N, CA, C and O atoms as CSV, one atom per row, in Angstrom:
chain,resi,resn,atom,element,x,y,z
A,1,MET,N,N,0.821,-1.259,0.030
A,1,MET,CA,C,-0.061,-0.035,-0.072
A,1,MET,C,C,0.871,1.284,-0.069
A,1,MET,O,O,1.717,1.437,0.813
A,2,GLN,N,N,0.710,2.057,-0.911
A,2,GLN,CA,C,1.362,3.391,-0.966
A,2,GLN,C,C,0.744,4.544,-0.163
A,2,GLN,O,O,-0.434,4.868,-0.314
A,3,LEU,N,N,1.497,5.092,0.612
A,3,LEU,CA,C,0.923,6.327,1.482
A,3,LEU,C,C,0.828,7.728,0.555
A,3,LEU,O,O,1.745,8.237,-0.090
A,4,SER,N,N,-0.414,8.147,0.671
A,4,SER,CA,C,-0.374,9.515,-0.040
A,4,SER,C,C,-0.148,10.640,0.972
A,4,SER,O,O,-0.985,10.880,1.843
A,5,LEU,N,N,0.942,11.298,0.854
A,5,LEU,CA,C,1.316,12.343,1.738
A,5,LEU,C,C,1.480,13.711,0.963
A,5,LEU,O,O,1.976,13.644,-0.161
A,6,PRO,N,N,1.115,14.925,1.452
A,6,PRO,CA,C,1.131,16.116,0.904
A,6,PRO,C,C,2.567,16.273,0.718
A,6,PRO,O,O,3.348,15.571,1.360
A,7,SER,N,N,3.022,17.268,-0.232
A,7,SER,CA,C,4.354,17.597,-0.274
A,7,SER,C,C,4.584,18.773,0.601
A,7,SER,O,O,3.678,19.383,1.168
A,8,THR,N,N,5.877,19.065,0.679
A,8,THR,CA,C,6.388,20.261,1.595
A,8,THR,C,C,5.783,21.493,1.102
A,8,THR,O,O,5.372,22.414,1.809
A,9,LYS,N,N,5.760,21.419,-0.435
A,9,LYS,CA,C,5.318,22.786,-1.042
A,9,LYS,C,C,3.626,22.948,-0.895
A,9,LYS,O,O,3.121,24.070,-0.881
A,10,ASP,N,N,2.829,21.749,-0.790
A,10,ASP,CA,C,1.449,21.979,-0.400
A,10,ASP,C,C,1.156,22.199,0.958
A,10,ASP,O,O,0.023,22.591,1.236
A,11,ILE,N,N,2.089,21.990,1.973
A,11,ILE,CA,C,1.959,22.257,3.353
A,11,ILE,C,C,2.248,23.933,3.470
A,11,ILE,O,O,1.573,24.698,4.160
A,12,GLN,N,N,3.277,24.272,2.728
A,12,GLN,CA,C,3.637,25.839,2.879
A,12,GLN,C,C,2.349,26.590,2.301
A,12,GLN,O,O,1.944,27.568,2.929
A,13,GLN,N,N,1.791,26.254,1.330
A,13,GLN,CA,C,0.637,26.862,0.663
A,13,GLN,C,C,-0.568,27.014,1.734
A,13,GLN,O,O,-1.331,27.978,1.788
A,14,THR,N,N,-0.593,25.874,2.576
A,14,THR,CA,C,-1.730,25.811,3.514
A,14,THR,C,C,-1.484,27.158,4.579
A,14,THR,O,O,-2.487,27.719,5.020
A,15,PHE,N,N,-0.403,27.547,4.889
A,15,PHE,CA,C,0.115,28.613,5.837
A,15,PHE,C,C,0.464,29.993,5.194
A,15,PHE,O,O,1.100,30.863,5.789
A,16,ILE,N,N,-0.008,30.108,3.938
A,16,ILE,CA,C,0.472,31.349,3.226
A,16,ILE,C,C,-0.053,32.653,3.713
A,16,ILE,O,O,0.421,33.694,3.258
A,17,ASP,N,N,-1.110,32.674,4.710
A,17,ASP,CA,C,-1.603,33.724,5.331
A,17,ASP,C,C,-1.050,34.029,6.628
A,17,ASP,O,O,-1.425,35.022,7.250
A,18,PHE,N,N,-0.153,33.208,7.085
A,18,PHE,CA,C,0.567,33.561,8.456
A,18,PHE,C,C,1.660,34.416,7.999
A,18,PHE,O,O,2.599,33.967,7.343
A,19,LYS,N,N,1.555,35.593,8.323
A,19,LYS,CA,C,2.561,36.781,7.784
A,19,LYS,C,C,3.556,37.005,9.131
A,19,LYS,O,O,4.658,37.534,8.987
A,20,SER,N,N,3.148,36.628,10.248
A,20,SER,CA,C,4.002,37.130,11.425
A,20,SER,C,C,5.314,36.276,11.547
A,20,SER,O,O,6.361,36.825,11.890
A,21,LYS,N,N,5.262,34.980,11.277
A,21,LYS,CA,C,6.448,34.004,11.320
A,21,LYS,C,C,6.557,33.224,10.161
A,21,LYS,O,O,5.593,33.080,9.410
A,22,ASP,N,N,7.714,32.677,9.936
A,22,ASP,CA,C,7.966,31.649,9.059
A,22,ASP,C,C,7.454,30.397,9.481
A,22,ASP,O,O,7.539,30.028,10.652
A,23,ILE,N,N,6.859,29.640,8.468
A,23,ILE,CA,C,6.203,28.305,8.723
A,23,ILE,C,C,7.300,27.429,8.053
A,23,ILE,O,O,7.647,27.601,6.884
A,24,ILE,N,N,7.796,26.522,8.835
A,24,ILE,CA,C,8.798,25.553,8.238
A,24,ILE,C,C,8.071,24.229,8.208
A,24,ILE,O,O,7.338,23.991,9.168
A,25,SER,N,N,8.177,23.255,7.158
A,25,SER,CA,C,7.684,22.036,7.131
A,25,SER,C,C,8.439,21.094,6.371
A,25,SER,O,O,9.211,21.498,5.502
A,26,CYS,N,N,8.285,19.804,6.626
A,26,CYS,CA,C,9.116,18.772,6.144
A,26,CYS,C,C,8.330,17.619,6.116
A,26,CYS,O,O,7.742,17.256,7.135
A,27,VAL,N,N,8.249,16.974,5.019
A,27,VAL,CA,C,7.591,15.574,4.942
A,27,VAL,C,C,8.521,14.535,4.460
A,27,VAL,O,O,9.189,14.686,3.437
A,28,ASP,N,N,8.566,13.376,5.273
A,28,ASP,CA,C,9.244,12.387,5.239
A,28,ASP,C,C,8.287,11.006,5.021
A,28,ASP,O,O,7.201,10.814,5.567
A,29,TYR,N,N,8.995,10.070,4.051
A,29,TYR,CA,C,8.284,8.818,3.762
A,29,TYR,C,C,9.316,7.693,4.133
A,29,TYR,O,O,10.489,7.742,3.764
A,30,PHE,N,N,8.859,6.814,4.788
A,30,PHE,CA,C,9.792,5.666,5.093
A,30,PHE,C,C,9.373,4.501,4.434
A,30,PHE,O,O,8.595,3.812,5.094
A,31,PRO,N,N,9.677,4.073,3.287
A,31,PRO,CA,C,9.173,2.901,2.581
A,31,PRO,C,C,9.507,1.601,3.072
A,31,PRO,O,O,8.816,0.694,2.607
A,32,GLU,N,N,10.555,1.220,4.045
A,32,GLU,CA,C,10.707,0.145,4.626
A,32,GLU,C,C,9.564,-0.271,5.697
A,32,GLU,O,O,9.180,-1.426,5.886
A,33,SER,N,N,9.104,0.861,6.346
A,33,SER,CA,C,7.961,0.721,7.365
A,33,SER,C,C,6.605,1.038,6.760
A,33,SER,O,O,5.542,0.720,7.292
A,34,ASN,N,N,6.717,1.672,5.636
A,34,ASN,CA,C,5.482,2.129,4.932
A,34,ASN,C,C,4.631,3.216,5.946
A,34,ASN,O,O,3.434,3.180,6.230
A,35,LYS,N,N,5.549,4.082,6.341
A,35,LYS,CA,C,5.100,5.253,7.186
A,35,LYS,C,C,5.442,6.767,6.699
A,35,LYS,O,O,6.239,6.981,5.785
A,36,GLY,N,N,4.909,7.569,7.249
A,36,GLY,CA,C,5.208,9.029,6.736
A,36,GLY,C,C,5.112,9.710,8.184
A,36,GLY,O,O,4.589,9.251,9.199
A,37,GLN,N,N,5.795,10.991,7.986
A,37,GLN,CA,C,5.585,11.977,9.097
A,37,GLN,C,C,5.872,13.373,8.367
A,37,GLN,O,O,6.524,13.594,7.347
A,38,CYS,N,N,5.240,14.164,9.137
A,38,CYS,CA,C,5.370,15.829,8.724
A,38,CYS,C,C,5.601,16.659,9.941
A,38,CYS,O,O,4.829,16.710,10.898
A,39,HIS,N,N,6.729,17.307,9.827
A,39,HIS,CA,C,6.927,18.342,10.819
A,39,HIS,C,C,6.602,19.710,10.279
A,39,HIS,O,O,6.941,20.124,9.171
A,40,ILE,N,N,5.852,20.418,11.259
A,40,ILE,CA,C,5.347,21.679,10.851
A,40,ILE,C,C,5.464,22.571,12.099
A,40,ILE,O,O,4.916,22.259,13.156
A,41,TYR,N,N,6.262,23.796,11.933
A,41,TYR,CA,C,6.369,24.511,13.029
A,41,TYR,C,C,6.791,25.971,12.811
A,41,TYR,O,O,7.462,26.199,11.804
A,42,SER,N,N,6.527,26.837,13.509
A,42,SER,CA,C,6.792,28.296,13.209
A,42,SER,C,C,8.319,28.498,13.788
A,42,SER,O,O,8.832,27.965,14.772
A,43,TYR,N,N,8.881,29.450,12.851
A,43,TYR,CA,C,10.251,29.770,13.216
A,43,TYR,C,C,10.458,31.333,13.261
A,43,TYR,O,O,9.980,32.057,12.387
A,44,PRO,N,N,11.073,31.739,14.149
A,44,PRO,CA,C,11.821,30.939,15.392
A,44,PRO,C,C,10.940,30.252,16.155
A,44,PRO,O,O,9.780,30.664,16.198
A,45,SER,N,N,11.302,29.137,16.863
A,45,SER,CA,C,10.581,28.508,17.761
A,45,SER,C,C,10.945,28.661,19.166
A,45,SER,O,O,12.090,28.985,19.482
A,46,GLN,N,N,9.911,28.418,20.134
A,46,GLN,CA,C,10.216,28.311,21.515
A,46,GLN,C,C,10.220,26.895,22.027
A,46,GLN,O,O,10.426,26.695,23.224
A,47,MET,N,N,10.002,25.891,21.185
A,47,MET,CA,C,9.972,24.479,21.709
A,47,MET,C,C,11.192,24.011,22.316
A,47,MET,O,O,12.277,24.418,21.900
A,48,THR,N,N,11.088,23.037,23.441
A,48,THR,CA,C,12.184,22.440,24.076
A,48,THR,C,C,12.608,21.075,23.582
A,48,THR,O,O,13.698,20.559,23.831
A,49,HIS,N,N,11.733,20.591,22.928
A,49,HIS,CA,C,11.950,19.001,22.454
A,49,HIS,C,C,11.839,19.244,20.909
A,49,HIS,O,O,11.085,20.120,20.485
A,50,TYR,N,N,12.577,18.483,20.087
A,50,TYR,CA,C,12.449,18.236,18.753
A,50,TYR,C,C,12.677,16.713,18.493
A,50,TYR,O,O,13.773,16.186,18.684
A,51,ASN,N,N,11.555,16.024,18.038
A,51,ASN,CA,C,11.588,14.563,17.958
A,51,ASN,C,C,11.570,14.159,16.378
A,51,ASN,O,O,11.058,14.911,15.549
A,52,ASN,N,N,12.164,12.924,16.029
A,52,ASN,CA,C,12.305,12.411,14.947
A,52,ASN,C,C,12.652,13.086,13.833
A,52,ASN,O,O,11.937,13.102,12.830
A,53,ILE,N,N,13.979,13.802,13.942
A,53,ILE,CA,C,14.568,14.666,12.953
A,53,ILE,C,C,15.271,13.508,11.979
A,53,ILE,O,O,15.833,12.506,12.421
A,54,THR,N,N,15.133,13.830,10.615
A,54,THR,CA,C,15.668,12.972,9.702
A,54,THR,C,C,16.633,13.703,8.936
A,54,THR,O,O,16.853,14.891,9.172
A,55,ASN,N,N,17.322,12.956,7.876
A,55,ASN,CA,C,18.163,13.498,7.011
A,55,ASN,C,C,17.867,14.770,6.330
A,55,ASN,O,O,18.764,15.534,5.972
A,56,LYS,N,N,16.552,15.013,6.140
A,56,LYS,CA,C,15.950,16.058,5.358
A,56,LYS,C,C,15.866,17.328,6.360
A,56,LYS,O,O,15.184,18.283,5.989
A,57,PHE,N,N,16.418,17.376,7.406
A,57,PHE,CA,C,16.376,18.436,8.387
A,57,PHE,C,C,17.115,19.449,7.715
A,57,PHE,O,O,18.251,19.194,7.316
A,58,SER,N,N,16.586,20.606,7.539
A,58,SER,CA,C,17.279,21.681,6.828
A,58,SER,C,C,18.090,22.653,7.699
A,58,SER,O,O,18.711,23.558,7.141
A,59,GLY,N,N,18.119,22.529,8.938
A,59,GLY,CA,C,18.835,23.336,9.784
A,59,GLY,C,C,18.085,24.449,10.436
A,59,GLY,O,O,16.854,24.451,10.446
A,60,GLY,N,N,18.774,25.359,10.960
A,60,GLY,CA,C,18.191,26.577,11.575
A,60,GLY,C,C,18.774,26.707,12.993
A,60,GLY,O,O,19.656,25.928,13.353
A,61,LEU,N,N,18.340,27.607,13.754
A,61,LEU,CA,C,18.899,27.708,15.141
A,61,LEU,C,C,17.874,27.672,15.991
A,61,LEU,O,O,16.919,28.443,15.901
A,62,PHE,N,N,18.016,26.595,17.060
A,62,PHE,CA,C,16.996,26.334,17.925
A,62,PHE,C,C,17.566,26.376,19.283
A,62,PHE,O,O,18.026,25.370,19.822
A,63,GLN,N,N,17.535,27.612,19.871
A,63,GLN,CA,C,18.366,27.917,21.116
A,63,GLN,C,C,17.563,27.409,22.244
A,63,GLN,O,O,18.140,27.313,23.327
A,64,HIS,N,N,16.373,27.082,22.162
A,64,HIS,CA,C,15.382,26.445,23.480
A,64,HIS,C,C,15.443,24.917,23.354
A,64,HIS,O,O,15.143,24.337,24.398
A,65,VAL,N,N,15.753,24.155,22.344
A,65,VAL,CA,C,15.624,22.908,22.377
A,65,VAL,C,C,16.684,22.320,23.219
A,65,VAL,O,O,17.865,22.623,23.049
A,66,ARG,N,N,16.307,21.519,24.090
A,66,ARG,CA,C,17.280,20.659,24.971
A,66,ARG,C,C,17.276,19.192,24.512
A,66,ARG,O,O,18.296,18.503,24.507
A,67,THR,N,N,16.050,18.753,24.123
A,67,THR,CA,C,16.018,17.299,23.805
A,67,THR,C,C,15.797,17.035,22.453
A,67,THR,O,O,14.833,17.611,21.948
A,68,VAL,N,N,16.522,16.236,21.692
A,68,VAL,CA,C,16.450,15.895,20.450
A,68,VAL,C,C,16.486,14.266,20.109
A,68,VAL,O,O,17.174,13.423,20.685
A,69,SER,N,N,15.671,14.084,19.147
A,69,SER,CA,C,15.632,12.570,18.726
A,69,SER,C,C,15.740,12.469,17.155
A,69,SER,O,O,15.073,13.170,16.394
A,70,LEU,N,N,16.584,11.592,16.788
A,70,LEU,CA,C,16.844,11.293,15.360
A,70,LEU,C,C,16.443,10.051,14.847
A,70,LEU,O,O,16.644,9.034,15.511
A,71,PHE,N,N,15.886,10.003,13.718
A,71,PHE,CA,C,15.479,8.798,13.277
A,71,PHE,C,C,15.299,8.854,11.613
A,71,PHE,O,O,14.753,9.752,10.972
A,72,ASP,N,N,15.911,7.648,11.112
A,72,ASP,CA,C,15.554,7.672,9.705
A,72,ASP,C,C,15.829,6.453,9.231
A,72,ASP,O,O,16.537,5.724,9.926
A,73,GLU,N,N,15.395,6.036,8.121
A,73,GLU,CA,C,15.815,4.611,7.269
A,73,GLU,C,C,17.055,4.735,6.371
A,73,GLU,O,O,17.638,3.771,5.873
A,74,LYS,N,N,17.416,6.101,6.207
A,74,LYS,CA,C,18.705,6.270,5.500
A,74,LYS,C,C,19.735,6.507,6.522
A,74,LYS,O,O,19.417,6.929,7.634
A,75,PRO,N,N,21.048,6.237,6.175
A,75,PRO,CA,C,22.122,6.419,7.009
A,75,PRO,C,C,22.434,7.909,7.364
A,75,PRO,O,O,22.201,8.814,6.563
A,76,PHE,N,N,23.010,8.138,8.691
A,76,PHE,CA,C,23.173,9.406,8.955
A,76,PHE,C,C,24.691,9.576,8.715
A,76,PHE,O,O,25.483,8.718,9.103
A,77,GLU,N,N,25.069,10.651,8.095
A,77,GLU,CA,C,26.575,10.942,7.786
A,77,GLU,C,C,26.887,11.980,8.598
A,77,GLU,O,O,26.093,12.700,9.204
A,78,HIS,N,N,28.226,12.042,8.590
A,78,HIS,CA,C,28.934,13.170,9.283
A,78,HIS,C,C,28.522,14.523,9.415
A,78,HIS,O,O,28.454,15.176,10.457
A,79,GLU,N,N,28.195,14.959,8.002
A,79,GLU,CA,C,27.676,16.270,7.702
A,79,GLU,C,C,26.461,16.570,8.570
A,79,GLU,O,O,26.247,17.623,9.172
A,80,PHE,N,N,25.607,15.347,8.535
A,80,PHE,CA,C,24.279,15.447,9.424
A,80,PHE,C,C,24.356,15.878,10.802
A,80,PHE,O,O,23.611,16.709,11.323
A,81,PHE,N,N,25.413,15.189,11.418
A,81,PHE,CA,C,25.638,15.326,13.008
A,81,PHE,C,C,26.243,16.810,13.127
A,81,PHE,O,O,25.892,17.474,14.102
A,82,LEU,N,N,27.146,17.380,12.177
A,82,LEU,CA,C,27.550,18.812,12.159
A,82,LEU,C,C,26.282,19.632,12.261
A,82,LEU,O,O,26.092,20.361,13.235
A,83,ARG,N,N,25.355,19.517,11.207
A,83,ARG,CA,C,24.191,20.251,11.207
A,83,ARG,C,C,23.368,20.326,12.462
A,83,ARG,O,O,22.798,21.351,12.836
A,84,ILE,N,N,23.340,18.936,13.214
A,84,ILE,CA,C,22.638,19.108,14.432
A,84,ILE,C,C,23.380,19.828,15.455
A,84,ILE,O,O,22.792,20.611,16.202
A,85,GLN,N,N,24.603,19.621,15.541
A,85,GLN,CA,C,25.404,20.512,16.386
A,85,GLN,C,C,25.194,22.010,16.325
A,85,GLN,O,O,25.016,22.581,17.401
A,86,ILE,N,N,25.191,22.610,15.384
A,86,ILE,CA,C,25.014,23.799,14.879
A,86,ILE,C,C,23.692,24.305,15.242
A,86,ILE,O,O,23.546,25.407,15.772
A,87,SER,N,N,22.647,23.450,14.940
A,87,SER,CA,C,21.260,23.752,15.124
A,87,SER,C,C,20.705,23.846,16.504
A,87,SER,O,O,19.839,24.676,16.781
A,88,PHE,N,N,21.179,23.026,17.350
A,88,PHE,CA,C,20.986,22.707,18.798
A,88,PHE,C,C,22.033,22.937,19.721
A,88,PHE,O,O,22.362,22.026,20.481
A,89,PRO,N,N,22.619,24.075,19.757
A,89,PRO,CA,C,23.732,24.426,20.507
A,89,PRO,C,C,23.596,24.034,22.283
A,89,PRO,O,O,24.557,23.772,23.006
A,90,PHE,N,N,22.412,24.074,22.632
A,90,PHE,CA,C,22.284,23.711,24.054
A,90,PHE,C,C,21.613,22.479,24.386
A,90,PHE,O,O,21.024,22.274,25.447
A,91,MET,N,N,21.738,21.607,23.358
A,91,MET,CA,C,21.092,20.224,23.551
A,91,MET,C,C,21.641,19.441,24.595
A,91,MET,O,O,22.854,19.234,24.605
A,92,GLU,N,N,20.929,18.997,25.442
A,92,GLU,CA,C,21.424,17.985,26.738
A,92,GLU,C,C,21.078,16.638,26.634
A,92,GLU,O,O,21.712,15.813,27.293
A,93,ASP,N,N,19.969,16.220,25.745
A,93,ASP,CA,C,19.658,14.900,25.598
A,93,ASP,C,C,19.556,14.476,24.252
A,93,ASP,O,O,18.710,15.096,23.608
A,94,LEU,N,N,20.135,13.653,23.683
A,94,LEU,CA,C,20.033,13.152,22.291
A,94,LEU,C,C,19.734,11.798,22.074
A,94,LEU,O,O,20.499,10.986,22.594
A,95,CYS,N,N,18.845,11.408,21.459
A,95,CYS,CA,C,18.490,9.946,21.166
A,95,CYS,C,C,18.723,9.787,19.655
A,95,CYS,O,O,18.294,10.621,18.859
A,96,ILE,N,N,19.473,8.602,19.246
A,96,ILE,CA,C,19.805,8.265,17.951
A,96,ILE,C,C,18.960,6.924,17.512
A,96,ILE,O,O,19.242,5.866,18.074
A,97,GLU,N,N,18.057,6.953,16.640
A,97,GLU,CA,C,17.475,5.581,16.081
A,97,GLU,C,C,17.815,5.376,14.736
A,97,GLU,O,O,17.181,6.036,13.913
A,98,ASN,N,N,18.794,4.503,14.279
A,98,ASN,CA,C,19.000,4.315,12.752
A,98,ASN,C,C,19.888,3.093,12.559
A,98,ASN,O,O,20.991,2.924,13.078
A,99,ASN,N,N,19.271,2.297,11.769
A,99,ASN,CA,C,20.082,0.916,11.569
A,99,ASN,C,C,20.664,0.765,10.367
A,99,ASN,O,O,20.736,-0.379,9.917
A,100,LYS,N,N,21.152,1.784,9.667
A,100,LYS,CA,C,21.851,1.841,8.529
A,100,LYS,C,C,23.318,2.302,8.834
A,100,LYS,O,O,23.437,3.343,9.480
A,101,PRO,N,N,24.372,1.678,8.463
A,101,PRO,CA,C,25.633,2.216,8.551
A,101,PRO,C,C,25.997,3.342,7.560
A,101,PRO,O,O,25.413,3.528,6.493
A,102,GLN,N,N,27.050,4.086,8.042
A,102,GLN,CA,C,27.437,5.319,7.275
A,102,GLN,C,C,27.866,4.881,5.728
A,102,GLN,O,O,28.467,3.825,5.533
A,103,ASN,N,N,27.544,5.686,4.761
A,103,ASN,CA,C,28.049,5.490,3.455
A,103,ASN,C,C,29.405,5.981,3.238
A,103,ASN,O,O,30.143,5.372,2.463
A,104,CYS,N,N,29.787,6.999,3.835
A,104,CYS,CA,C,31.058,7.880,3.572
A,104,CYS,C,C,31.950,7.519,4.838
A,104,CYS,O,O,31.904,8.205,5.859
A,105,LYS,N,N,32.658,6.549,4.725
A,105,LYS,CA,C,33.434,6.201,5.957
A,105,LYS,C,C,34.807,6.757,5.740
A,105,LYS,O,O,35.616,5.954,5.274
A,106,GLU,N,N,35.214,7.914,5.973
A,106,GLU,CA,C,36.496,8.403,5.889
A,106,GLU,C,C,37.284,8.269,7.143
A,106,GLU,O,O,36.792,8.087,8.256
A,107,SER,N,N,38.499,8.370,6.879
A,107,SER,CA,C,39.399,8.241,7.985
A,107,SER,C,C,39.319,9.455,9.101
A,107,SER,O,O,39.156,10.638,8.805
A,108,ASN,N,N,39.460,8.956,10.395
A,108,ASN,CA,C,39.137,9.868,11.268
A,108,ASN,C,C,39.889,11.193,11.350
A,108,ASN,O,O,39.397,12.139,11.964
A,109,GLU,N,N,41.222,11.289,10.665
A,109,GLU,CA,C,42.014,12.432,10.457
A,109,GLU,C,C,41.326,13.449,9.577
A,109,GLU,O,O,41.425,14.640,9.873
A,110,SER,N,N,40.575,13.036,8.423
A,110,SER,CA,C,39.902,13.925,7.772
A,110,SER,C,C,38.548,14.616,8.143
A,110,SER,O,O,38.087,15.597,7.560
A,111,LEU,N,N,37.963,13.940,9.229
A,111,LEU,CA,C,36.805,14.412,9.756
A,111,LEU,C,C,36.799,15.580,10.791
A,111,LEU,O,O,37.561,15.464,11.751
A,112,SER,N,N,36.139,16.520,10.709
A,112,SER,CA,C,36.221,17.484,11.925
A,112,SER,C,C,35.528,17.037,13.040
A,112,SER,O,O,34.468,16.420,12.929
A,113,LEU,N,N,36.177,17.367,14.385
A,113,LEU,CA,C,35.447,16.921,15.413
A,113,LEU,C,C,34.177,17.766,15.935
A,113,LEU,O,O,34.180,18.990,16.067
A,114,ILE,N,N,33.193,16.991,16.185
A,114,ILE,CA,C,31.775,17.440,16.516
A,114,ILE,C,C,31.722,17.222,18.165
A,114,ILE,O,O,31.758,16.136,18.744
A,115,LYS,N,N,31.620,18.648,18.817
A,115,LYS,CA,C,31.495,18.650,20.003
A,115,LYS,C,C,30.082,19.113,20.460
A,115,LYS,O,O,29.576,20.115,19.953
A,116,TYR,N,N,29.429,18.373,21.438
A,116,TYR,CA,C,28.221,18.845,21.938
A,116,TYR,C,C,28.274,19.224,23.396
A,116,TYR,O,O,28.129,18.403,24.302
A,117,SER,N,N,28.491,20.529,23.578
A,117,SER,CA,C,28.998,21.068,24.760
A,117,SER,C,C,28.080,20.717,26.044
A,117,SER,O,O,28.650,20.484,27.110
A,118,TYR,N,N,26.921,20.681,25.977
A,118,TYR,CA,C,25.781,20.597,27.061
A,118,TYR,C,C,25.322,19.206,27.136
A,118,TYR,O,O,24.698,18.857,28.138
A,119,LEU,N,N,25.571,18.334,26.148
A,119,LEU,CA,C,25.034,17.101,26.050
A,119,LEU,C,C,25.374,16.058,27.498
A,119,LEU,O,O,26.529,15.843,27.867
A,120,GLY,N,N,24.453,15.626,28.029
A,120,GLY,CA,C,24.807,14.871,29.259
A,120,GLY,C,C,24.111,13.369,29.214
A,120,GLY,O,O,24.461,12.416,29.910
A,121,ILE,N,N,23.108,13.375,28.293
A,121,ILE,CA,C,22.373,12.051,27.944
A,121,ILE,C,C,22.435,11.761,26.508
A,121,ILE,O,O,21.922,12.496,25.664
A,122,LEU,N,N,23.080,10.662,26.240
A,122,LEU,CA,C,23.170,10.013,24.747
A,122,LEU,C,C,22.441,8.693,24.783
A,122,LEU,O,O,22.905,7.780,25.467
A,123,ARG,N,N,21.356,8.537,24.109
A,123,ARG,CA,C,20.841,7.153,23.987
A,123,ARG,C,C,20.934,6.864,22.395
A,123,ARG,O,O,20.672,7.615,21.456
A,124,ILE,N,N,21.404,5.502,22.404
A,124,ILE,CA,C,21.452,4.883,20.735
A,124,ILE,C,C,20.701,3.766,20.808
A,124,ILE,O,O,20.997,2.846,21.571
A,125,CYS,N,N,19.722,3.744,20.066
A,125,CYS,CA,C,18.736,2.605,19.870
A,125,CYS,C,C,18.608,2.118,18.468
A,125,CYS,O,O,18.627,2.876,17.499
A,126,ASN,N,N,18.452,0.578,18.383
A,126,ASN,CA,C,17.983,0.171,17.167
A,126,ASN,C,C,19.080,0.411,16.114
A,126,ASN,O,O,18.719,0.701,14.974
A,127,VAL,N,N,20.349,0.316,16.395
A,127,VAL,CA,C,21.316,0.880,15.443
A,127,VAL,C,C,21.984,-0.456,14.801
A,127,VAL,O,O,21.762,-1.568,15.281
A,128,HIS,N,N,22.716,-0.277,13.815
A,128,HIS,CA,C,23.166,-1.523,12.839
A,128,HIS,C,C,24.283,-2.102,13.657
A,128,HIS,O,O,24.825,-1.421,14.527
A,129,THR,N,N,24.653,-3.359,13.402
A,129,THR,CA,C,25.659,-4.099,14.009
A,129,THR,C,C,26.882,-4.253,12.999
A,129,THR,O,O,27.887,-4.878,13.338
């Protein structure tokens, strides 16, 4: 069964009359589980949790978010984790769920170090072996 999800453009059109804030949306489809999800939020945002972020995450600055969860059926690459670090500078709790190994396996010397300055809790669930 194929899911019928609106496009990101369709969702943006729904909020065309919201003049005071930017409305950000992202639609994801997960073919392995035949599920979909849609994130819709105003930007800048005051939310403290941001759940089920995927590779489609476009970035931005979320200074109030303290708890983040990452999920995707596609592998997370180094650049994605760098984007997360920049977007959530005060993140304290991170949960990662992804059972796909990275595609770009570069040597450690060529990758920049990613530091999560306020991270106190790291949960890694359902990862590849």
